[in-house]
PDB file of N, CA, C and O in Angstrom, chain B, residues numbered from 101:
ATOM      1  N   UNK B 101      25.882  -5.197   8.001  1.00  0.00           N
ATOM      2  CA  UNK B 101      25.466  -6.567   7.814  1.00  0.00           C
ATOM      3  C   UNK B 101      23.959  -6.699   7.993  1.00  0.00           C
ATOM      4  O   UNK B 101      23.293  -7.393   7.226  1.00  0.00           O
ATOM      5  N   UNK B 102      23.426  -6.025   9.014  1.00  0.00           N
ATOM      6  CA  UNK B 102      21.980  -6.090   9.225  1.00  0.00           C
ATOM      7  C   UNK B 102      21.213  -5.528   8.035  1.00  0.00           C
ATOM      8  O   UNK B 102      20.165  -6.057   7.664  1.00  0.00           O
ATOM      9  N   UNK B 103      21.729  -4.460   7.438  1.00  0.00           N
ATOM     10  CA  UNK B 103      21.051  -3.840   6.305  1.00  0.00           C
ATOM     11  C   UNK B 103      20.932  -4.821   5.145  1.00  0.00           C
ATOM     12  O   UNK B 103      19.911  -4.849   4.457  1.00  0.00           O
ATOM     13  N   UNK B 104      21.964  -5.621   4.925  1.00  0.00           N
ATOM     14  CA  UNK B 104      21.974  -6.558   3.805  1.00  0.00           C
ATOM     15  C   UNK B 104      21.234  -7.853   4.100  1.00  0.00           C
ATOM     16  O   UNK B 104      21.114  -8.704   3.218  1.00  0.00           O
ATOM     17  N   UNK B 105      20.731  -8.022   5.330  1.00  0.00           N
ATOM     18  CA  UNK B 105      19.958  -9.209   5.670  1.00  0.00           C
ATOM     19  C   UNK B 105      20.756 -10.323   6.302  1.00  0.00           C
ATOM     20  O   UNK B 105      20.295 -11.461   6.377  1.00  0.00           O
ATOM     21  N   UNK B 106      21.954  -9.999   6.758  1.00  0.00           N
ATOM     22  CA  UNK B 106      22.807 -10.994   7.408  1.00  0.00           C
ATOM     23  C   UNK B 106      22.667 -10.845   8.922  1.00  0.00           C
ATOM     24  O   UNK B 106      22.845  -9.742   9.439  1.00  0.00           O
ATOM     25  N   UNK B 107      22.354 -11.916   9.647  1.00  0.00           N
ATOM     26  CA  UNK B 107      22.231 -11.803  11.102  1.00  0.00           C
ATOM     27  C   UNK B 107      23.583 -11.469  11.721  1.00  0.00           C
ATOM     28  O   UNK B 107      24.577 -12.151  11.472  1.00  0.00           O
ATOM     29  N   UNK B 108      23.610 -10.422  12.523  1.00  0.00           N
ATOM     30  CA  UNK B 108      24.878 -10.032  13.140  1.00  0.00           C
ATOM     31  C   UNK B 108      24.738  -9.657  14.606  1.00  0.00           C
ATOM     32  O   UNK B 108      25.741  -9.396  15.270  1.00  0.00           O
ATOM     33  N   UNK B 109      23.534  -9.625  15.118  1.00  0.00           N
ATOM     34  CA  UNK B 109      23.340  -9.292  16.520  1.00  0.00           C
ATOM     35  C   UNK B 109      23.464  -7.801  16.772  1.00  0.00           C
ATOM     36  O   UNK B 109      23.594  -7.015  15.834  1.00  0.00           O
ATOM     37  N   UNK B 110      23.424  -7.409  18.045  1.00  0.00           N
ATOM     38  CA  UNK B 110      23.484  -5.987  18.395  1.00  0.00           C
ATOM     39  C   UNK B 110      24.906  -5.433  18.276  1.00  0.00           C
ATOM     40  O   UNK B 110      25.872  -6.187  18.161  1.00  0.00           O
ATOM     41  N   UNK B 111      25.012  -4.115  18.306  1.00  0.00           N
ATOM     42  CA  UNK B 111      26.322  -3.459  18.326  1.00  0.00           C
ATOM     43  C   UNK B 111      27.013  -3.789  19.641  1.00  0.00           C
ATOM     44  O   UNK B 111      26.373  -3.848  20.691  1.00  0.00           O
ATOM     45  N   UNK B 112      28.316  -4.002  19.576  1.00  0.00           N
ATOM     46  CA  UNK B 112      29.074  -4.332  20.782  1.00  0.00           C
ATOM     47  C   UNK B 112      30.146  -3.286  21.039  1.00  0.00           C
ATOM     48  O   UNK B 112      30.632  -2.643  20.108  1.00  0.00           O
ATOM     49  N   UNK B 113      30.507  -3.119  22.284  1.00  0.00           N
ATOM     50  CA  UNK B 113      31.566  -2.191  22.669  1.00  0.00           C
ATOM     51  C   UNK B 113      32.890  -2.670  22.115  1.00  0.00           C
ATOM     52  O   UNK B 113      33.071  -3.885  22.038  1.00  0.00           O
ATOM     53  N   UNK B 114      33.813  -1.848  21.730  1.00  0.00           N
ATOM     54  CA  UNK B 114      33.765  -0.388  21.847  1.00  0.00           C
ATOM     55  C   UNK B 114      33.006   0.282  20.717  1.00  0.00           C
ATOM     56  O   UNK B 114      32.806   1.497  20.742  1.00  0.00           O
ATOM     57  N   UNK B 115      32.584  -0.482  19.735  1.00  0.00           N
ATOM     58  CA  UNK B 115      31.819   0.109  18.634  1.00  0.00           C
ATOM     59  C   UNK B 115      30.377   0.297  19.085  1.00  0.00           C
ATOM     60  O   UNK B 115      29.882  -0.422  19.953  1.00  0.00           O
ATOM     61  N   UNK B 116      29.732   1.248  18.499  1.00  0.00           N
ATOM     62  CA  UNK B 116      28.339   1.497  18.823  1.00  0.00           C
ATOM     63  C   UNK B 116      27.570   1.824  17.557  1.00  0.00           C
ATOM     64  O   UNK B 116      28.025   1.547  16.447  1.00  0.00           O
ATOM     65  N   UNK B 117      26.426   2.404  17.733  1.00  0.00           N
ATOM     66  CA  UNK B 117      25.616   2.798  16.588  1.00  0.00           C
ATOM     67  C   UNK B 117      26.300   3.942  15.848  1.00  0.00           C
ATOM     68  O   UNK B 117      27.047   4.725  16.435  1.00  0.00           O
ATOM     69  N   UNK B 118      26.032   4.021  14.570  1.00  0.00           N
ATOM     70  CA  UNK B 118      26.549   5.109  13.749  1.00  0.00           C
ATOM     71  C   UNK B 118      25.609   6.299  13.870  1.00  0.00           C
ATOM     72  O   UNK B 118      24.446   6.147  14.244  1.00  0.00           O
ATOM     73  N   UNK B 119      26.124   7.491  13.547  1.00  0.00           N
ATOM     74  CA  UNK B 119      25.206   8.615  13.448  1.00  0.00           C
ATOM     75  C   UNK B 119      24.523   8.541  12.082  1.00  0.00           C
ATOM     76  O   UNK B 119      24.941   7.770  11.218  1.00  0.00           O
ATOM     77  N   UNK B 120      23.494   9.327  11.893  1.00  0.00           N
ATOM     78  CA  UNK B 120      22.692   9.241  10.670  1.00  0.00           C
ATOM     79  C   UNK B 120      23.525   9.578   9.431  1.00  0.00           C
ATOM     80  O   UNK B 120      23.361   8.948   8.386  1.00  0.00           O
ATOM     81  N   UNK B 121      24.413  10.565   9.541  1.00  0.00           N
ATOM     82  CA  UNK B 121      25.248  10.945   8.391  1.00  0.00           C
ATOM     83  C   UNK B 121      26.161   9.794   7.980  1.00  0.00           C
ATOM     84  O   UNK B 121      26.323   9.527   6.789  1.00  0.00           O
ATOM     85  N   UNK B 122      26.747   9.124   8.939  1.00  0.00           N
ATOM     86  CA  UNK B 122      27.613   7.984   8.643  1.00  0.00           C
ATOM     87  C   UNK B 122      26.844   6.845   8.006  1.00  0.00           C
ATOM     88  O   UNK B 122      27.330   6.203   7.074  1.00  0.00           O
ATOM     89  N   UNK B 123      25.646   6.594   8.505  1.00  0.00           N
ATOM     90  CA  UNK B 123      24.807   5.537   7.938  1.00  0.00           C
ATOM     91  C   UNK B 123      24.447   5.848   6.487  1.00  0.00           C
ATOM     92  O   UNK B 123      24.423   4.948   5.648  1.00  0.00           O
ATOM     93  N   UNK B 124      24.168   7.111   6.189  1.00  0.00           N
ATOM     94  CA  UNK B 124      23.857   7.505   4.810  1.00  0.00           C
ATOM     95  C   UNK B 124      25.054   7.291   3.885  1.00  0.00           C
ATOM     96  O   UNK B 124      24.879   6.893   2.734  1.00  0.00           O
ATOM     97  N   UNK B 125      26.262   7.549   4.374  1.00  0.00           N
ATOM     98  CA  UNK B 125      27.469   7.310   3.571  1.00  0.00           C
ATOM     99  C   UNK B 125      27.597   5.826   3.252  1.00  0.00           C
ATOM    100  O   UNK B 125      27.880   5.452   2.114  1.00  0.00           O
ATOM    101  N   UNK B 126      27.390   4.983   4.259  1.00  0.00           N
ATOM    102  CA  UNK B 126      27.457   3.532   4.046  1.00  0.00           C
ATOM    103  C   UNK B 126      26.400   3.094   3.036  1.00  0.00           C
ATOM    104  O   UNK B 126      26.694   2.318   2.126  1.00  0.00           O
ATOM    105  N   UNK B 127      25.175   3.588   3.190  1.00  0.00           N
ATOM    106  CA  UNK B 127      24.095   3.221   2.271  1.00  0.00           C
ATOM    107  C   UNK B 127      24.375   3.691   0.849  1.00  0.00           C
ATOM    108  O   UNK B 127      24.169   2.939  -0.104  1.00  0.00           O
ATOM    109  N   UNK B 128      24.840   4.920   0.699  1.00  0.00           N
ATOM    110  CA  UNK B 128      25.142   5.437  -0.636  1.00  0.00           C
ATOM    111  C   UNK B 128      26.193   4.580  -1.327  1.00  0.00           C
ATOM    112  O   UNK B 128      26.071   4.270  -2.512  1.00  0.00           O
ATOM    113  N   UNK B 129      27.222   4.203  -0.585  1.00  0.00           N
ATOM    114  CA  UNK B 129      28.277   3.374  -1.166  1.00  0.00           C
ATOM    115  C   UNK B 129      27.788   1.962  -1.475  1.00  0.00           C
ATOM    116  O   UNK B 129      28.148   1.396  -2.507  1.00  0.00           O
ATOM    117  N   UNK B 130      26.976   1.392  -0.596  1.00  0.00           N
ATOM    118  CA  UNK B 130      26.432   0.056  -0.850  1.00  0.00           C
ATOM    119  C   UNK B 130      25.517   0.076  -2.071  1.00  0.00           C
ATOM    120  O   UNK B 130      25.525  -0.862  -2.869  1.00  0.00           O
ATOM    121  N   UNK B 131      24.733   1.132  -2.219  1.00  0.00           N
ATOM    122  CA  UNK B 131      23.857   1.253  -3.394  1.00  0.00           C
ATOM    123  C   UNK B 131      24.678   1.386  -4.674  1.00  0.00           C
ATOM    124  O   UNK B 131      24.315   0.828  -5.709  1.00  0.00           O
ATOM    125  N   UNK B 132      25.777   2.123  -4.602  1.00  0.00           N
ATOM    126  CA  UNK B 132      26.642   2.278  -5.767  1.00  0.00           C
ATOM    127  C   UNK B 132      27.286   0.943  -6.144  1.00  0.00           C
ATOM    128  O   UNK B 132      27.365   0.602  -7.325  1.00  0.00           O
ATOM    129  N   UNK B 133      27.741   0.196  -5.152  1.00  0.00           N
ATOM    130  CA  UNK B 133      28.310  -1.128  -5.418  1.00  0.00           C
ATOM    131  C   UNK B 133      27.262  -2.023  -6.060  1.00  0.00           C
ATOM    132  O   UNK B 133      27.551  -2.708  -7.041  1.00  0.00           O
ATOM    133  N   UNK B 134      26.054  -2.025  -5.522  1.00  0.00           N
ATOM    134  CA  UNK B 134      24.985  -2.874  -6.064  1.00  0.00           C
ATOM    135  C   UNK B 134      24.641  -2.470  -7.495  1.00  0.00           C
ATOM    136  O   UNK B 134      24.380  -3.332  -8.334  1.00  0.00           O
ATOM    137  N   UNK B 135      24.637  -1.173  -7.780  1.00  0.00           N
ATOM    138  CA  UNK B 135      24.302  -0.707  -9.130  1.00  0.00           C
ATOM    139  C   UNK B 135      25.400  -1.034 -10.139  1.00  0.00           C
ATOM    140  O   UNK B 135      25.114  -1.417 -11.273  1.00  0.00           O
ATOM    141  N   UNK B 136      26.650  -0.883  -9.726  1.00  0.00           N
ATOM    142  CA  UNK B 136      27.771  -1.047 -10.656  1.00  0.00           C
ATOM    143  C   UNK B 136      28.330  -2.465 -10.709  1.00  0.00           C
ATOM    144  O   UNK B 136      28.802  -2.908 -11.757  1.00  0.00           O
ATOM    145  N   UNK B 137      28.281  -3.176  -9.590  1.00  0.00           N
ATOM    146  CA  UNK B 137      28.866  -4.518  -9.508  1.00  0.00           C
ATOM    147  C   UNK B 137      27.990  -5.435  -8.653  1.00  0.00           C
ATOM    148  O   UNK B 137      28.409  -5.828  -7.565  1.00  0.00           O
ATOM    149  N   UNK B 138      26.796  -5.784  -9.110  1.00  0.00           N
ATOM    150  CA  UNK B 138      25.890  -6.595  -8.292  1.00  0.00           C
ATOM    151  C   UNK B 138      26.449  -7.971  -7.937  1.00  0.00           C
ATOM    152  O   UNK B 138      25.976  -8.602  -6.993  1.00  0.00           O
ATOM    153  N   UNK B 139      27.439  -8.437  -8.674  1.00  0.00           N
ATOM    154  CA  UNK B 139      28.035  -9.742  -8.367  1.00  0.00           C
ATOM    155  C   UNK B 139      28.752  -9.746  -7.018  1.00  0.00           C
ATOM    156  O   UNK B 139      28.998 -10.813  -6.454  1.00  0.00           O
ATOM    157  N   UNK B 140      29.088  -8.577  -6.499  1.00  0.00           N
ATOM    158  CA  UNK B 140      29.758  -8.513  -5.193  1.00  0.00           C
ATOM    159  C   UNK B 140      28.807  -8.942  -4.080  1.00  0.00           C
ATOM    160  O   UNK B 140      29.201  -9.684  -3.180  1.00  0.00           O
ATOM    161  N   UNK B 141      27.558  -8.480  -4.135  1.00  0.00           N
ATOM    162  CA  UNK B 141      26.577  -8.835  -3.107  1.00  0.00           C
ATOM    163  C   UNK B 141      25.780 -10.090  -3.458  1.00  0.00           C
ATOM    164  O   UNK B 141      24.997 -10.563  -2.634  1.00  0.00           O
ATOM    165  N   UNK B 142      25.958 -10.637  -4.653  1.00  0.00           N
ATOM    166  CA  UNK B 142      25.187 -11.810  -5.089  1.00  0.00           C
ATOM    167  C   UNK B 142      25.314 -13.003  -4.143  1.00  0.00           C
ATOM    168  O   UNK B 142      24.305 -13.660  -3.886  1.00  0.00           O
ATOM    169  N   UNK B 143      26.502 -13.322  -3.610  1.00  0.00           N
ATOM    170  CA  UNK B 143      26.581 -14.452  -2.675  1.00  0.00           C
ATOM    171  C   UNK B 143      25.752 -14.235  -1.401  1.00  0.00           C
ATOM    172  O   UNK B 143      25.199 -15.189  -0.853  1.00  0.00           O
ATOM    173  N   UNK B 144      25.667 -13.001  -0.936  1.00  0.00           N
ATOM    174  CA  UNK B 144      24.849 -12.694   0.251  1.00  0.00           C
ATOM    175  C   UNK B 144      23.380 -12.938  -0.080  1.00  0.00           C
ATOM    176  O   UNK B 144      22.663 -13.584   0.683  1.00  0.00           O
ATOM    177  N   UNK B 145      22.939 -12.417  -1.222  1.00  0.00           N
ATOM    178  CA  UNK B 145      21.544 -12.584  -1.640  1.00  0.00           C
ATOM    179  C   UNK B 145      21.189 -14.055  -1.774  1.00  0.00           C
ATOM    180  O   UNK B 145      20.118 -14.486  -1.346  1.00  0.00           O
ATOM    181  N   UNK B 146      22.079 -14.813  -2.362  1.00  0.00           N
ATOM    182  CA  UNK B 146      21.835 -16.237  -2.578  1.00  0.00           C
ATOM    183  C   UNK B 146      21.803 -17.016  -1.267  1.00  0.00           C
ATOM    184  O   UNK B 146      20.873 -17.787  -1.025  1.00  0.00           O
ATOM    185  N   UNK B 147      22.801 -16.823  -0.429  1.00  0.00           N
ATOM    186  CA  UNK B 147      22.908 -17.605   0.801  1.00  0.00           C
ATOM    187  C   UNK B 147      21.808 -17.265   1.803  1.00  0.00           C
ATOM    188  O   UNK B 147      21.210 -18.162   2.397  1.00  0.00           O
ATOM    189  N   UNK B 148      21.537 -15.962   1.993  1.00  0.00           N
ATOM    190  CA  UNK B 148      20.554 -15.551   2.995  1.00  0.00           C
ATOM    191  C   UNK B 148      19.147 -15.388   2.420  1.00  0.00           C
ATOM    192  O   UNK B 148      18.208 -15.105   3.165  1.00  0.00           O
ATOM    193  N   UNK B 149      18.987 -15.562   1.110  1.00  0.00           N
ATOM    194  CA  UNK B 149      17.666 -15.466   0.492  1.00  0.00           C
ATOM    195  C   UNK B 149      17.051 -14.085   0.590  1.00  0.00           C
ATOM    196  O   UNK B 149      15.864 -13.950   0.887  1.00  0.00           O
ATOM    197  N   UNK B 150      17.853 -13.057   0.343  1.00  0.00           N
ATOM    198  CA  UNK B 150      17.368 -11.682   0.447  1.00  0.00           C
ATOM    199  C   UNK B 150      17.486 -10.974  -0.897  1.00  0.00           C
ATOM    200  O   UNK B 150      18.291 -11.350  -1.750  1.00  0.00           O
ATOM    201  N   UNK B 151      16.669  -9.947  -1.064  1.00  0.00           N
ATOM    202  CA  UNK B 151      16.726  -9.078  -2.238  1.00  0.00           C
ATOM    203  C   UNK B 151      17.529  -7.845  -1.829  1.00  0.00           C
ATOM    204  O   UNK B 151      17.020  -6.977  -1.121  1.00  0.00           O
ATOM    205  N   UNK B 152      18.774  -7.769  -2.273  1.00  0.00           N
ATOM    206  CA  UNK B 152      19.668  -6.685  -1.865  1.00  0.00           C
ATOM    207  C   UNK B 152      19.122  -5.332  -2.296  1.00  0.00           C
ATOM    208  O   UNK B 152      19.140  -4.388  -1.505  1.00  0.00           O
ATOM    209  N   UNK B 153      18.634  -5.209  -3.532  1.00  0.00           N
ATOM    210  CA  UNK B 153      18.079  -3.932  -3.997  1.00  0.00           C
ATOM    211  C   UNK B 153      16.954  -3.461  -3.084  1.00  0.00           C
ATOM    212  O   UNK B 153      16.901  -2.290  -2.705  1.00  0.00           O
ATOM    213  N   UNK B 154      16.061  -4.369  -2.735  1.00  0.00           N
ATOM    214  CA  UNK B 154      14.931  -4.019  -1.875  1.00  0.00           C
ATOM    215  C   UNK B 154      15.409  -3.593  -0.497  1.00  0.00           C
ATOM    216  O   UNK B 154      14.908  -2.612   0.053  1.00  0.00           O
ATOM    217  N   UNK B 155      16.358  -4.303   0.062  1.00  0.00           N
ATOM    218  CA  UNK B 155      16.844  -3.984   1.406  1.00  0.00           C
ATOM    219  C   UNK B 155      17.565  -2.644   1.445  1.00  0.00           C
ATOM    220  O   UNK B 155      17.471  -1.927   2.441  1.00  0.00           O
ATOM    221  N   UNK B 156      18.278  -2.294   0.389  1.00  0.00           N
ATOM    222  CA  UNK B 156      18.989  -1.015   0.356  1.00  0.00           C
ATOM    223  C   UNK B 156      18.039   0.167   0.199  1.00  0.00           C
ATOM    224  O   UNK B 156      18.437   1.309   0.429  1.00  0.00           O
ATOM    225  N   UNK B 157      16.790  -0.088  -0.189  1.00  0.00           N
ATOM    226  CA  UNK B 157      15.797   0.978  -0.341  1.00  0.00           C
ATOM    227  C   UNK B 157      14.779   1.008   0.799  1.00  0.00           C
ATOM    228  O   UNK B 157      14.042   1.985   0.937  1.00  0.00           O
ATOM    229  N   UNK B 158      14.726  -0.036   1.609  1.00  0.00           N
ATOM    230  CA  UNK B 158      13.719  -0.178   2.664  1.00  0.00           C
ATOM    231  C   UNK B 158      14.183   0.497   3.954  1.00  0.00           C
ATOM    232  O   UNK B 158      15.100   0.017   4.619  1.00  0.00           O
ATOM    233  N   UNK B 159      13.547   1.606   4.297  1.00  0.00           N
ATOM    234  CA  UNK B 159      13.927   2.358   5.494  1.00  0.00           C
ATOM    235  C   UNK B 159      13.687   1.568   6.781  1.00  0.00           C
ATOM    236  O   UNK B 159      14.330   1.847   7.793  1.00  0.00           O
ATOM    237  N   UNK B 160      12.783   0.595   6.767  1.00  0.00           N
ATOM    238  CA  UNK B 160      12.484  -0.145   7.997  1.00  0.00           C
ATOM    239  C   UNK B 160      13.662  -0.996   8.465  1.00  0.00           C
ATOM    240  O   UNK B 160      13.752  -1.306   9.653  1.00  0.00           O
ATOM    241  N   UNK B 161      14.573  -1.383   7.558  1.00  0.00           N
ATOM    242  CA  UNK B 161      15.726  -2.189   7.976  1.00  0.00           C
ATOM    243  C   UNK B 161      16.781  -1.339   8.685  1.00  0.00           C
ATOM    244  O   UNK B 161      17.731  -1.876   9.255  1.00  0.00           O
ATOM    245  N   UNK B 162      16.614  -0.015   8.649  1.00  0.00           N
ATOM    246  CA  UNK B 162      17.579   0.890   9.273  1.00  0.00           C
ATOM    247  C   UNK B 162      17.240   1.222  10.719  1.00  0.00           C
ATOM    248  O   UNK B 162      18.052   1.810  11.433  1.00  0.00           O
ATOM    249  N   UNK B 163      16.039   0.844  11.149  1.00  0.00           N
ATOM    250  CA  UNK B 163      15.602   1.179  12.506  1.00  0.00           C
ATOM    251  C   UNK B 163      16.562   0.614  13.538  1.00  0.00           C
ATOM    252  O   UNK B 163      16.885  -0.574  13.522  1.00  0.00           O
ATOM    253  N   UNK B 164      17.008   1.469  14.425  1.00  0.00           N
ATOM    254  CA  UNK B 164      17.880   1.053  15.513  1.00  0.00           C
ATOM    255  C   UNK B 164      19.350   0.974  15.152  1.00  0.00           C
ATOM    256  O   UNK B 164      20.165   0.603  15.997  1.00  0.00           O
ATOM    257  N   UNK B 165      19.716   1.312  13.920  1.00  0.00           N
ATOM    258  CA  UNK B 165      21.121   1.226  13.526  1.00  0.00           C
ATOM    259  C   UNK B 165      21.870   2.546  13.681  1.00  0.00           C
ATOM    260  O   UNK B 165      23.100   2.568  13.641  1.00  0.00           O
ATOM    261  N   UNK B 166      21.140   3.643  13.858  1.00  0.00           N
ATOM    262  CA  UNK B 166      21.776   4.955  14.005  1.00  0.00           C
ATOM    263  C   UNK B 166      21.163   5.683  15.195  1.00  0.00           C
ATOM    264  O   UNK B 166      20.046   5.394  15.622  1.00  0.00           O
ATOM    265  N   UNK B 167      21.921   6.624  15.708  1.00  0.00           N
ATOM    266  CA  UNK B 167      21.392   7.449  16.799  1.00  0.00           C
ATOM    267  C   UNK B 167      21.089   8.824  16.298  1.00  0.00           C
ATOM    268  O   UNK B 167      20.633   9.674  17.063  1.00  0.00           O
TER     269      UNK B 167
END
């Protein structure tokens, strides 16, 4: 959620941060969804005023999400 620009707060127990490999899997799949079916993320972009393509490519939005 944080990657896409949706406020979600910090990770909470029992869930925690993902490892880097897991985060890359999530990013790869989100990029594929955006490339093939951008209408899926369109409501997020519209409501939160974010550029999904830009956020999926911006490494700075990933800071603190993986260990």
